[in-house]
Biopython code that builds the backbone (N, CA, C, O; Angstrom):
import numpy as np
from Bio.PDB.StructureBuilder import StructureBuilder

atoms = [
    (1, "MET", "N", (0.843, -1.177, -0.004)),
    (1, "MET", "CA", (-0.056, 0.056, -0.013)),
    (1, "MET", "C", (0.882, 1.285, -0.040)),
    (1, "MET", "O", (1.904, 1.319, 0.644)),
    (2, "ALA", "N", (0.534, 2.198, -0.776)),
    (2, "ALA", "CA", (1.359, 3.415, -0.989)),
    (2, "ALA", "C", (1.087, 4.243, 0.315)),
    (2, "ALA", "O", (0.010, 4.186, 0.908)),
    (3, "SER", "N", (2.159, 5.028, 0.722)),
    (3, "SER", "CA", (1.962, 6.047, 1.812)),
    (3, "SER", "C", (1.074, 7.120, 1.327)),
    (3, "SER", "O", (0.836, 7.258, 0.127)),
    (4, "PRO", "N", (0.544, 7.937, 2.310)),
    (4, "PRO", "CA", (-0.309, 9.091, 1.897)),
    (4, "PRO", "C", (0.388, 10.122, 1.137)),
    (4, "PRO", "O", (-0.232, 10.883, 0.393)),
    (5, "ASN", "N", (1.720, 10.182, 1.301)),
    (5, "ASN", "CA", (2.521, 11.249, 0.563)),
    (5, "ASN", "C", (3.008, 10.774, -0.872)),
    (5, "ASN", "O", (3.641, 11.525, -1.615)),
    (6, "THR", "N", (2.693, 9.575, -1.180)),
    (6, "THR", "CA", (3.162, 9.012, -2.495)),
    (6, "THR", "C", (2.063, 9.131, -3.565)),
    (6, "THR", "O", (0.924, 8.693, -3.403)),
    (7, "LYS", "N", (2.492, 9.751, -4.660)),
    (7, "LYS", "CA", (1.534, 9.877, -5.768)),
    (7, "LYS", "C", (1.246, 8.614, -6.439)),
    (7, "LYS", "O", (2.168, 7.857, -6.745)),
    (8, "PRO", "N", (-0.129, 8.301, -6.720)),
    (8, "PRO", "CA", (-0.474, 7.032, -7.362)),
    (8, "PRO", "C", (0.306, 7.014, -8.716)),
    (8, "PRO", "O", (0.582, 8.053, -9.315)),
    (9, "GLU", "N", (0.645, 5.762, -9.163)),
    (9, "GLU", "CA", (1.269, 5.560, -10.494)),
    (9, "GLU", "C", (0.244, 5.553, -11.465)),
    (9, "GLU", "O", (-0.726, 4.806, -11.331)),
    (10, "TRP", "N", (0.379, 6.393, -12.532)),
    (10, "TRP", "CA", (-0.508, 6.417, -13.682)),
    (10, "TRP", "C", (0.251, 6.924, -14.774)),
    (10, "TRP", "O", (1.322, 7.509, -14.614)),
    (11, "LYS", "N", (-0.339, 6.691, -16.009)),
    (11, "LYS", "CA", (0.179, 7.254, -17.304)),
    (11, "LYS", "C", (-0.857, 8.007, -18.057)),
    (11, "LYS", "O", (-1.937, 7.545, -18.424)),
    (12, "CYS", "N", (-0.396, 9.277, -18.261)),
    (12, "CYS", "CA", (-1.315, 10.109, -19.068)),
    (12, "CYS", "C", (-1.356, 9.622, -20.525)),
    (12, "CYS", "O", (-0.331, 9.428, -21.177)),
    (13, "VAL", "N", (-2.605, 9.435, -21.001)),
    (13, "VAL", "CA", (-2.791, 9.021, -22.427)),
    (13, "VAL", "C", (-3.035, 10.155, -23.393)),
    (13, "VAL", "O", (-3.251, 9.937, -24.585)),
    (14, "GLN", "N", (-2.999, 11.388, -22.865)),
    (14, "GLN", "CA", (-3.265, 12.610, -23.594)),
    (14, "GLN", "C", (-4.658, 12.662, -24.281)),
    (14, "GLN", "O", (-4.800, 13.082, -25.430)),
    (15, "CYS", "N", (-5.664, 12.212, -23.515)),
    (15, "CYS", "CA", (-6.991, 12.307, -24.005)),
    (15, "CYS", "C", (-7.557, 13.659, -23.884)),
    (15, "CYS", "O", (-8.425, 14.035, -24.672)),
    (16, "GLY", "N", (-7.099, 14.432, -22.914)),
    (16, "GLY", "CA", (-7.522, 15.877, -22.853)),
    (16, "GLY", "C", (-8.757, 16.061, -22.056)),
    (16, "GLY", "O", (-9.277, 17.175, -21.993)),
    (17, "LYS", "N", (-9.273, 15.007, -21.427)),
    (17, "LYS", "CA", (-10.559, 15.124, -20.762)),
    (17, "LYS", "C", (-10.375, 16.043, -19.531)),
    (17, "LYS", "O", (-11.276, 16.828, -19.233)),
    (18, "CYS", "N", (-9.290, 15.972, -18.841)),
    (18, "CYS", "CA", (-9.034, 16.804, -17.669)),
    (18, "CYS", "C", (-9.030, 18.345, -18.098)),
    (18, "CYS", "O", (-9.559, 19.230, -17.426)),
    (19, "CYS", "N", (-8.404, 18.529, -19.229)),
    (19, "CYS", "CA", (-8.307, 19.980, -19.716)),
    (19, "CYS", "C", (-9.574, 20.469, -20.203)),
    (19, "CYS", "O", (-9.910, 21.626, -19.952)),
    (20, "PHE", "N", (-10.374, 19.628, -20.938)),
    (20, "PHE", "CA", (-11.660, 20.092, -21.430)),
    (20, "PHE", "C", (-12.714, 20.121, -20.430)),
    (20, "PHE", "O", (-13.599, 20.974, -20.501)),
    (21, "MET", "N", (-12.684, 19.170, -19.417)),
    (21, "MET", "CA", (-13.750, 19.142, -18.454)),
    (21, "MET", "C", (-13.497, 20.045, -17.183)),
    (21, "MET", "O", (-14.413, 20.665, -16.642)),
    (22, "TYR", "N", (-12.190, 20.075, -16.746)),
    (22, "TYR", "CA", (-11.863, 20.708, -15.525)),
    (22, "TYR", "C", (-10.911, 21.930, -15.725)),
    (22, "TYR", "O", (-10.655, 22.673, -14.778)),
    (23, "GLY", "N", (-10.399, 22.125, -16.949)),
    (23, "GLY", "CA", (-9.409, 23.158, -17.182)),
    (23, "GLY", "C", (-9.749, 24.524, -16.982)),
    (23, "GLY", "O", (-8.890, 25.402, -17.068)),
    (24, "CYS", "N", (-11.041, 24.789, -16.699)),
    (24, "CYS", "CA", (-11.424, 26.159, -16.319)),
    (24, "CYS", "C", (-11.598, 26.398, -14.851)),
    (24, "CYS", "O", (-12.002, 27.478, -14.420)),
    (25, "MET", "N", (-11.284, 25.369, -14.079)),
    (25, "MET", "CA", (-11.392, 25.405, -12.594)),
    (25, "MET", "C", (-10.099, 25.283, -11.987)),
    (25, "MET", "O", (-9.980, 24.488, -11.055)),
    (26, "VAL", "N", (-9.067, 25.980, -12.392)),
    (26, "VAL", "CA", (-7.705, 25.789, -12.002)),
    (26, "VAL", "C", (-7.186, 26.884, -11.169)),
    (26, "VAL", "O", (-7.169, 28.027, -11.624)),
    (27, "PRO", "N", (-6.758, 26.621, -9.974)),
    (27, "PRO", "CA", (-6.081, 27.809, -9.173)),
    (27, "PRO", "C", (-4.671, 27.986, -9.608)),
    (27, "PRO", "O", (-4.063, 27.057, -10.139)),
    (28, "ALA", "N", (-4.125, 29.164, -9.398)),
    (28, "ALA", "CA", (-2.770, 29.369, -9.738)),
    (28, "ALA", "C", (-2.061, 29.587, -8.337)),
    (28, "ALA", "O", (-2.563, 30.326, -7.491)),
    (29, "SER", "N", (-0.984, 28.974, -8.152)),
    (29, "SER", "CA", (-0.209, 29.121, -6.863)),
    (29, "SER", "C", (0.682, 30.332, -7.001)),
    (29, "SER", "O", (0.947, 30.866, -8.078)),
    (30, "ASP", "N", (1.133, 30.731, -5.788)),
    (30, "ASP", "CA", (2.041, 31.948, -5.835)),
    (30, "ASP", "C", (3.281, 31.643, -6.682)),
    (30, "ASP", "O", (3.783, 32.488, -7.422)),
    (31, "ALA", "N", (3.758, 30.380, -6.540)),
    (31, "ALA", "CA", (4.956, 29.975, -7.377)),
    (31, "ALA", "C", (4.689, 30.040, -8.801)),
    (31, "ALA", "O", (5.560, 30.439, -9.574)),
    (32, "ASP", "N", (3.471, 29.650, -9.225)),
    (32, "ASP", "CA", (3.073, 29.802, -10.652)),
    (32, "ASP", "C", (3.184, 31.153, -11.139)),
    (32, "ASP", "O", (3.785, 31.432, -12.176)),
    (33, "LEU", "N", (2.566, 32.054, -10.344)),
    (33, "LEU", "CA", (2.511, 33.523, -10.795)),
    (33, "LEU", "C", (3.951, 34.079, -10.799)),
    (33, "LEU", "O", (4.301, 34.813, -11.724)),
    (34, "GLU", "N", (4.737, 33.780, -9.875)),
    (34, "GLU", "CA", (6.117, 34.259, -9.870)),
    (34, "GLU", "C", (6.974, 33.632, -11.033)),
    (34, "GLU", "O", (7.827, 34.298, -11.619)),
    (35, "ARG", "N", (6.703, 32.310, -11.340)),
    (35, "ARG", "CA", (7.439, 31.725, -12.341)),
    (35, "ARG", "C", (7.091, 32.378, -13.725)),
    (35, "ARG", "O", (7.978, 32.658, -14.532)),
    (36, "TRP", "N", (5.735, 32.611, -13.966)),
    (36, "TRP", "CA", (5.316, 33.282, -15.154)),
    (36, "TRP", "C", (5.849, 34.692, -15.248)),
    (36, "TRP", "O", (6.233, 35.131, -16.332)),
    (37, "LYS", "N", (5.883, 35.414, -14.142)),
    (37, "LYS", "CA", (6.492, 36.761, -14.202)),
    (37, "LYS", "C", (7.961, 36.730, -14.648)),
    (37, "LYS", "O", (8.393, 37.520, -15.488)),
    (38, "SER", "N", (8.721, 35.777, -14.050)),
    (38, "SER", "CA", (10.091, 35.689, -14.312)),
    (38, "SER", "C", (10.452, 35.218, -15.732)),
    (38, "SER", "O", (11.519, 35.526, -16.264)),
    (39, "GLU", "N", (9.514, 34.457, -16.319)),
    (39, "GLU", "CA", (9.634, 33.929, -17.630)),
    (39, "GLU", "C", (9.083, 35.064, -18.690)),
    (39, "GLU", "O", (9.224, 34.913, -19.904)),
    (40, "GLY", "N", (8.527, 36.062, -18.186)),
    (40, "GLY", "CA", (7.895, 37.070, -19.158)),
    (40, "GLY", "C", (6.769, 36.576, -19.768)),
    (40, "GLY", "O", (6.564, 36.964, -20.918)),
    (41, "ARG", "N", (5.867, 35.690, -19.187)),
    (41, "ARG", "CA", (4.678, 35.064, -19.814)),
    (41, "ARG", "C", (3.497, 35.926, -19.540)),
    (41, "ARG", "O", (2.556, 35.477, -18.885)),
    (42, "GLN", "N", (3.496, 37.188, -20.024)),
    (42, "GLN", "CA", (2.234, 38.023, -19.903)),
    (42, "GLN", "C", (1.013, 37.319, -20.630)),
    (42, "GLN", "O", (-0.132, 37.516, -20.225)),
    (43, "ASP", "N", (1.266, 36.537, -21.656)),
    (43, "ASP", "CA", (0.203, 35.861, -22.328)),
    (43, "ASP", "C", (-0.559, 34.898, -21.352)),
    (43, "ASP", "O", (-1.774, 34.748, -21.483)),
    (44, "ILE", "N", (0.100, 34.287, -20.439)),
    (44, "ILE", "CA", (-0.458, 33.469, -19.426)),
    (44, "ILE", "C", (-1.072, 34.326, -18.198)),
    (44, "ILE", "O", (-2.194, 34.087, -17.752)),
    (45, "LEU", "N", (-0.301, 35.263, -17.734)),
    (45, "LEU", "CA", (-0.686, 36.127, -16.541)),
    (45, "LEU", "C", (-1.959, 36.869, -16.955)),
    (45, "LEU", "O", (-2.838, 36.977, -16.099)),
    (46, "GLU", "N", (-2.161, 37.394, -18.172)),
    (46, "GLU", "CA", (-3.375, 38.114, -18.480)),
    (46, "GLU", "C", (-4.588, 37.292, -18.412)),
    (46, "GLU", "O", (-5.668, 37.874, -18.309)),
    (47, "LYS", "N", (-4.543, 35.916, -18.461)),
    (47, "LYS", "CA", (-5.629, 35.034, -18.369)),
    (47, "LYS", "C", (-5.875, 34.571, -16.877)),
    (47, "LYS", "O", (-6.634, 33.624, -16.670)),
    (48, "ALA", "N", (-5.296, 35.168, -15.922)),
    (48, "ALA", "CA", (-5.406, 34.862, -14.518)),
    (48, "ALA", "C", (-6.307, 35.979, -13.882)),
    (48, "ALA", "O", (-6.206, 37.145, -14.263)),
    (49, "LYS", "N", (-7.134, 35.620, -12.965)),
    (49, "LYS", "CA", (-7.823, 36.557, -12.139)),
    (49, "LYS", "C", (-7.224, 36.554, -10.783)),
    (49, "LYS", "O", (-7.415, 35.590, -10.041)),
    (50, "VAL", "N", (-6.495, 37.593, -10.404)),
    (50, "VAL", "CA", (-5.806, 37.646, -9.070)),
    (50, "VAL", "C", (-6.594, 38.568, -8.259)),
    (50, "VAL", "O", (-7.006, 39.636, -8.712)),
    (51, "VAL", "N", (-6.829, 38.135, -6.954)),
    (51, "VAL", "CA", (-7.522, 38.935, -5.969)),
    (51, "VAL", "C", (-6.390, 39.279, -4.889)),
    (51, "VAL", "O", (-5.680, 38.391, -4.418)),
    (52, "THR", "N", (-6.275, 40.541, -4.552)),
    (52, "THR", "CA", (-5.409, 40.972, -3.623)),
    (52, "THR", "C", (-6.043, 41.689, -2.433)),
    (52, "THR", "O", (-7.128, 42.258, -2.558)),
    (53, "ASP", "N", (-5.383, 41.663, -1.294)),
    (53, "ASP", "CA", (-5.854, 42.309, -0.168)),
    (53, "ASP", "C", (-5.596, 43.841, -0.393)),
    (53, "ASP", "O", (-4.448, 44.247, -0.573)),
    (54, "PRO", "N", (-6.651, 44.666, -0.382)),
    (54, "PRO", "CA", (-6.554, 46.073, -0.669)),
    (54, "PRO", "C", (-5.632, 46.857, 0.313)),
    (54, "PRO", "O", (-5.093, 47.901, -0.053)),
    (55, "LYS", "N", (-5.461, 46.360, 1.528)),
    (55, "LYS", "CA", (-4.658, 47.102, 2.400)),
    (55, "LYS", "C", (-3.184, 46.699, 2.316)),
    (55, "LYS", "O", (-2.314, 47.550, 2.505)),
    (56, "THR", "N", (-2.862, 45.368, 2.024)),
    (56, "THR", "CA", (-1.455, 44.900, 2.074)),
    (56, "THR", "C", (-0.973, 44.693, 0.592)),
    (56, "THR", "O", (0.230, 44.722, 0.334)),
    (57, "GLY", "N", (-1.912, 44.487, -0.371)),
    (57, "GLY", "CA", (-1.484, 44.216, -1.718)),
    (57, "GLY", "C", (-1.112, 42.760, -1.910)),
    (57, "GLY", "O", (-0.687, 42.346, -2.988)),
    (58, "ARG", "N", (-1.283, 41.970, -0.814)),
    (58, "ARG", "CA", (-0.875, 40.577, -0.876)),
    (58, "ARG", "C", (-1.916, 39.790, -1.566)),
    (58, "ARG", "O", (-3.115, 40.018, -1.404)),
    (59, "ILE", "N", (-1.448, 38.846, -2.350)),
    (59, "ILE", "CA", (-2.451, 37.948, -3.123)),
    (59, "ILE", "C", (-3.188, 37.076, -2.191)),
    (59, "ILE", "O", (-2.616, 36.420, -1.321)),
    (60, "ILE", "N", (-4.475, 37.074, -2.380)),
    (60, "ILE", "CA", (-5.397, 36.298, -1.541)),
    (60, "ILE", "C", (-5.691, 34.960, -2.255)),
    (60, "ILE", "O", (-5.645, 33.882, -1.662)),
    (61, "ALA", "N", (-6.000, 35.094, -3.586)),
    (61, "ALA", "CA", (-6.380, 34.052, -4.486)),
    (61, "ALA", "C", (-6.018, 34.320, -5.959)),
    (61, "ALA", "O", (-5.917, 35.464, -6.400)),
    (62, "ALA", "N", (-5.843, 33.293, -6.643)),
    (62, "ALA", "CA", (-5.608, 33.450, -8.123)),
    (62, "ALA", "C", (-6.205, 32.267, -8.778)),
    (62, "ALA", "O", (-5.881, 31.114, -8.495)),
    (63, "GLU", "N", (-7.126, 32.605, -9.701)),
    (63, "GLU", "CA", (-7.814, 31.593, -10.465)),
    (63, "GLU", "C", (-7.482, 31.754, -12.001)),
    (63, "GLU", "O", (-7.217, 32.849, -12.496)),
    (64, "LEU", "N", (-7.518, 30.566, -12.718)),
    (64, "LEU", "CA", (-7.327, 30.582, -14.113)),
    (64, "LEU", "C", (-8.592, 29.990, -14.824)),
    (64, "LEU", "O", (-9.265, 29.288, -14.069)),
    (65, "TRP", "N", (-8.982, 30.088, -15.865)),
    (65, "TRP", "CA", (-8.545, 30.957, -17.010)),
    (65, "TRP", "C", (-9.591, 31.803, -17.472)),
    (65, "TRP", "O", (-10.689, 31.326, -17.760)),
    (66, "PHE", "N", (-9.320, 33.150, -17.578)),
    (66, "PHE", "CA", (-10.248, 34.071, -17.900)),
    (66, "PHE", "C", (-9.835, 34.830, -19.187)),
    (66, "PHE", "O", (-8.661, 35.090, -19.450)),
    (67, "ASN", "N", (-10.829, 35.146, -19.923)),
    (67, "ASN", "CA", (-10.600, 35.855, -21.219)),
    (67, "ASN", "C", (-10.225, 37.407, -20.887)),
    (67, "ASN", "O", (-11.040, 38.151, -20.341)),
    (68, "PRO", "N", (-9.123, 37.762, -21.206)),
    (68, "PRO", "CA", (-8.727, 39.160, -20.863)),
    (68, "PRO", "C", (-9.520, 40.253, -21.476)),
    (68, "PRO", "O", (-9.519, 41.358, -20.934)),
    (69, "GLN", "N", (-10.238, 40.024, -22.628)),
    (69, "GLN", "CA", (-11.084, 41.075, -23.299)),
    (69, "GLN", "C", (-12.390, 41.095, -22.513)),
    (69, "GLN", "O", (-12.898, 42.170, -22.195)),
    (70, "THR", "N", (-12.917, 39.979, -22.209)),
    (70, "THR", "CA", (-14.277, 40.008, -21.600)),
    (70, "THR", "C", (-14.324, 39.788, -20.141)),
    (70, "THR", "O", (-15.349, 40.119, -19.545)),
    (71, "GLY", "N", (-13.368, 39.286, -19.518)),
    (71, "GLY", "CA", (-13.310, 38.895, -18.093)),
    (71, "GLY", "C", (-14.087, 37.729, -17.715)),
    (71, "GLY", "O", (-14.266, 37.424, -16.536)),
    (72, "ARG", "N", (-14.580, 37.034, -18.757)),
    (72, "ARG", "CA", (-15.346, 35.758, -18.523)),
    (72, "ARG", "C", (-14.446, 34.644, -18.512)),
    (72, "ARG", "O", (-13.428, 34.629, -19.205)),
    (73, "GLU", "N", (-14.828, 33.591, -17.653)),
    (73, "GLU", "CA", (-14.115, 32.404, -17.548)),
    (73, "GLU", "C", (-14.194, 31.621, -18.924)),
    (73, "GLU", "O", (-15.257, 31.576, -19.543)),
    (74, "TYR", "N", (-13.087, 31.029, -19.368)),
    (74, "TYR", "CA", (-13.164, 30.231, -20.484)),
    (74, "TYR", "C", (-13.922, 28.974, -20.140)),
    (74, "TYR", "O", (-13.986, 28.615, -18.964)),
    (75, "VAL", "N", (-14.525, 28.258, -21.147)),
    (75, "VAL", "CA", (-15.300, 27.072, -21.080)),
    (75, "VAL", "C", (-14.374, 25.895, -20.648)),
    (75, "VAL", "O", (-14.716, 25.049, -19.822)),
    (76, "TYR", "N", (-13.131, 25.923, -21.303)),
    (76, "TYR", "CA", (-12.210, 24.922, -21.080)),
    (76, "TYR", "C", (-10.789, 25.648, -21.127)),
    (76, "TYR", "O", (-10.690, 26.827, -21.467)),
    (77, "CYS", "N", (-9.726, 24.886, -20.772)),
    (77, "CYS", "CA", (-8.387, 25.487, -20.870)),
    (77, "CYS", "C", (-8.051, 26.053, -22.194)),
    (77, "CYS", "O", (-8.179, 25.333, -23.184)),
    (78, "PRO", "N", (-7.606, 27.357, -22.319)),
    (78, "PRO", "CA", (-7.333, 27.998, -23.526)),
    (78, "PRO", "C", (-5.980, 27.520, -24.144)),
    (78, "PRO", "O", (-5.585, 27.924, -25.237)),
    (79, "TRP", "N", (-5.301, 26.630, -23.363)),
    (79, "TRP", "CA", (-3.949, 26.173, -23.952)),
    (79, "TRP", "C", (-4.009, 24.776, -24.420)),
    (79, "TRP", "O", (-2.967, 24.223, -24.772)),
    (80, "ILE", "N", (-5.177, 24.140, -24.455)),
    (80, "ILE", "CA", (-5.199, 22.768, -24.934)),
    (80, "ILE", "C", (-5.627, 22.680, -26.361)),
    (80, "ILE", "O", (-6.546, 23.397, -26.757)),
    (81, "ARG", "N", (-4.992, 21.808, -27.192)),
    (81, "ARG", "CA", (-5.365, 21.667, -28.593)),
    (81, "ARG", "C", (-5.355, 20.206, -28.875)),
    (81, "ARG", "O", (-4.551, 19.499, -28.268)),
    (82, "LYS", "N", (-6.189, 19.682, -29.756)),
    (82, "LYS", "CA", (-6.283, 18.321, -30.285)),
    (82, "LYS", "C", (-5.426, 18.312, -31.494)),
    (82, "LYS", "O", (-5.557, 19.173, -32.363)),
    (83, "LYS", "N", (-4.520, 17.324, -31.574)),
    (83, "LYS", "CA", (-3.625, 17.147, -32.755)),
    (83, "LYS", "C", (-3.627, 15.680, -33.072)),
    (83, "LYS", "O", (-3.673, 14.833, -32.181)),
    (84, "LYS", "N", (-3.580, 15.404, -34.278)),
    (84, "LYS", "CA", (-3.482, 13.958, -34.742)),
    (84, "LYS", "C", (-2.041, 13.595, -34.723)),
    (84, "LYS", "O", (-1.184, 14.320, -35.228)),
    (85, "SER", "N", (-1.777, 12.437, -34.121)),
    (85, "SER", "CA", (-0.406, 11.864, -34.036)),
    (85, "SER", "C", (0.016, 11.375, -35.423)),
    (85, "SER", "O", (-0.724, 10.646, -36.085)),
    (86, "LEU", "N", (1.267, 11.804, -35.876)),
    (86, "LEU", "CA", (1.780, 11.312, -37.118)),
    (86, "LEU", "C", (2.193, 9.815, -37.098)),
    (86, "LEU", "O", (2.268, 9.136, -38.122)),
    (87, "ILE", "N", (2.447, 9.376, -35.892)),
    (87, "ILE", "CA", (2.821, 7.987, -35.683)),
    (87, "ILE", "C", (1.715, 7.081, -35.656)),
    (87, "ILE", "O", (1.664, 6.161, -36.472)),
    (88, "SER", "N", (0.728, 7.270, -34.704)),
    (88, "SER", "CA", (-0.366, 6.383, -34.455)),
    (88, "SER", "C", (-1.654, 6.715, -35.297)),
    (88, "SER", "O", (-2.516, 5.877, -35.562)),
    (89, "GLY", "N", (-1.687, 8.025, -35.685)),
    (89, "GLY", "CA", (-2.875, 8.521, -36.418)),
    (89, "GLY", "C", (-3.958, 8.806, -35.500)),
    (89, "GLY", "O", (-4.973, 9.319, -35.971)),
    (90, "ARG", "N", (-3.897, 8.542, -34.219)),
    (90, "ARG", "CA", (-4.931, 8.844, -33.236)),
    (90, "ARG", "C", (-4.773, 10.326, -32.731)),
    (90, "ARG", "O", (-3.688, 10.904, -32.690)),
    (91, "GLU", "N", (-6.005, 10.891, -32.341)),
    (91, "GLU", "CA", (-5.947, 12.312, -31.925)),
    (91, "GLU", "C", (-5.621, 12.289, -30.485)),
    (91, "GLU", "O", (-6.074, 11.449, -29.707)),
    (92, "LYS", "N", (-4.748, 13.327, -30.134)),
    (92, "LYS", "CA", (-4.354, 13.409, -28.703)),
    (92, "LYS", "C", (-4.283, 14.890, -28.353)),
    (92, "LYS", "O", (-4.155, 15.782, -29.193)),
    (93, "ALA", "N", (-4.381, 15.076, -27.006)),
    (93, "ALA", "CA", (-4.457, 16.441, -26.580)),
    (93, "ALA", "C", (-2.991, 16.984, -26.340)),
    (93, "ALA", "O", (-2.141, 16.229, -25.868)),
    (94, "VAL", "N", (-2.716, 18.209, -26.644)),
    (94, "VAL", "CA", (-1.430, 18.718, -26.485)),
    (94, "VAL", "C", (-1.605, 20.096, -25.677)),
    (94, "VAL", "O", (-2.431, 20.948, -26.004)),
    (95, "CYS", "N", (-0.813, 20.203, -24.685)),
    (95, "CYS", "CA", (-0.802, 21.417, -23.842)),
    (95, "CYS", "C", (0.163, 22.359, -24.439)),
    (95, "CYS", "O", (1.326, 21.983, -24.582)),
    (96, "LEU", "N", (-0.212, 23.605, -24.820)),
    (96, "LEU", "CA", (0.715, 24.604, -25.458)),
    (96, "LEU", "C", (1.631, 25.194, -24.424)),
    (96, "LEU", "O", (2.624, 25.820, -24.795)),
    (97, "ILE", "N", (1.349, 25.025, -23.093)),
    (97, "ILE", "CA", (2.238, 25.634, -22.103)),
    (97, "ILE", "C", (2.774, 24.444, -21.188)),
    (97, "ILE", "O", (3.031, 24.650, -20.002)),
    (98, "HIS", "N", (2.916, 23.330, -21.713)),
    (98, "HIS", "CA", (3.307, 22.113, -20.990)),
    (98, "HIS", "C", (4.492, 22.427, -20.011)),
    (98, "HIS", "O", (4.430, 22.065, -18.836)),
    (99, "ASP", "N", (5.539, 23.085, -20.499)),
    (99, "ASP", "CA", (6.777, 23.224, -19.804)),
    (99, "ASP", "C", (6.623, 24.156, -18.606)),
    (99, "ASP", "O", (7.476, 24.164, -17.719)),
    (100, "THR", "N", (5.564, 24.929, -18.568)),
    (100, "THR", "CA", (5.272, 25.921, -17.485)),
    (100, "THR", "C", (3.929, 25.903, -16.975)),
    (100, "THR", "O", (3.470, 26.837, -16.318)),
    (101, "LYS", "N", (3.233, 24.769, -17.287)),
    (101, "LYS", "CA", (1.722, 24.633, -16.823)),
    (101, "LYS", "C", (1.723, 24.899, -15.301)),
    (101, "LYS", "O", (2.733, 24.892, -14.598)),
    (102, "PRO", "N", (0.417, 25.143, -14.868)),
    (102, "PRO", "CA", (0.212, 25.431, -13.409)),
    (102, "PRO", "C", (0.596, 24.138, -12.548)),
    (102, "PRO", "O", (0.570, 23.022, -13.067)),
    (103, "GLN", "N", (0.913, 24.312, -11.359)),
    (103, "GLN", "CA", (1.237, 23.179, -10.454)),
    (103, "GLN", "C", (0.121, 22.294, -10.309)),
    (103, "GLN", "O", (0.299, 21.079, -10.223)),
    (104, "TYR", "N", (-1.141, 22.870, -10.271)),
    (104, "TYR", "CA", (-2.396, 22.152, -10.135)),
    (104, "TYR", "C", (-2.480, 21.029, -11.245)),
    (104, "TYR", "O", (-2.819, 19.873, -10.997)),
    (105, "CYS", "N", (-2.149, 21.478, -12.441)),
    (105, "CYS", "CA", (-2.173, 20.542, -13.546)),
    (105, "CYS", "C", (-1.121, 19.552, -13.522)),
    (105, "CYS", "O", (-1.347, 18.397, -13.883)),
    (106, "ARG", "N", (0.118, 19.966, -13.081)),
    (106, "ARG", "CA", (1.279, 18.923, -12.918)),
    (106, "ARG", "C", (0.852, 17.866, -11.911)),
    (106, "ARG", "O", (1.156, 16.684, -12.073)),
    (107, "ASP", "N", (0.117, 18.314, -10.827)),
    (107, "ASP", "CA", (-0.218, 17.347, -9.746)),
    (107, "ASP", "C", (-1.440, 16.458, -10.108)),
    (107, "ASP", "O", (-1.663, 15.442, -9.450)),
    (108, "TYR", "N", (-2.186, 16.803, -11.083)),
    (108, "TYR", "CA", (-3.438, 16.119, -11.470)),
    (108, "TYR", "C", (-3.213, 14.660, -11.668)),
    (108, "TYR", "O", (-2.273, 14.275, -12.364)),
    (109, "VAL", "N", (-4.064, 13.798, -11.066)),
    (109, "VAL", "CA", (-3.994, 12.311, -11.293)),
    (109, "VAL", "C", (-5.301, 11.901, -11.886)),
    (109, "VAL", "O", (-6.328, 12.139, -11.250)),
    (110, "CYS", "N", (-5.357, 11.309, -13.039)),
    (110, "CYS", "CA", (-6.575, 10.840, -13.655)),
    (110, "CYS", "C", (-6.878, 9.449, -13.158)),
    (110, "CYS", "O", (-6.165, 8.494, -13.467)),
    (111, "ARG", "N", (-7.920, 9.343, -12.403)),
    (111, "ARG", "CA", (-8.317, 7.985, -11.856)),
    (111, "ARG", "C", (-8.529, 6.931, -12.920)),
    (111, "ARG", "O", (-8.235, 5.759, -12.686)),
    (112, "LYS", "N", (-9.004, 7.291, -14.022)),
    (112, "LYS", "CA", (-9.276, 6.336, -15.026)),
    (112, "LYS", "C", (-8.074, 5.587, -15.538)),
    (112, "LYS", "O", (-8.170, 4.446, -15.989)),
    (113, "HIS", "N", (-6.869, 6.294, -15.454)),
    (113, "HIS", "CA", (-5.644, 5.673, -15.978)),
    (113, "HIS", "C", (-4.707, 5.203, -14.991)),
    (113, "HIS", "O", (-3.531, 4.985, -15.282)),
    (114, "LEU", "N", (-5.242, 5.015, -13.679)),
    (114, "LEU", "CA", (-4.296, 4.604, -12.605)),
    (114, "LEU", "C", (-3.827, 3.134, -13.023)),
    (114, "LEU", "O", (-4.550, 2.369, -13.661)),
    (115, "LYS", "N", (-2.602, 2.843, -12.613)),
    (115, "LYS", "CA", (-2.079, 1.528, -12.840)),
    (115, "LYS", "C", (-2.322, 0.532, -11.643)),
    (115, "LYS", "O", (-1.920, -0.630, -11.716)),
]
sb = StructureBuilder()
sb.init_structure("model")
sb.init_model(0)
sb.init_chain("A")
sb.init_seg("    ")
for serial, (resi, resn, name, xyz) in enumerate(atoms, 1):
    if name == "N":
        sb.init_residue(resn, " ", resi, " ")
    sb.init_atom(name, np.array(xyz, "f"), 0.0, 1.0, " ", f" {name:<3s}", serial, name[0])
structure = sb.get_structure()
């Protein structure tokens, strides 16, 4: 039996269901926001809704993904795309910000694909 601190073993099959179903309910951590600032990723930061304490300016909460023009929440993650694999011919989901995606997404475990 795995310890409570051990992540379950699973393999992402790039179906994209997590991004299309839950990708608009993603919190951003302080570390995510700092990383995106240091990387100059204004394209990501502009899609975050950050709530700060008016007295201290400290971040209280940060949620993703919001349309910067309308302020409305996206229906699904704006960074996910479906692409056909040249090798297998099957369609798979590709994250356009995979290398810097939110920690919440990095930690996500799909129960359907647990080993």
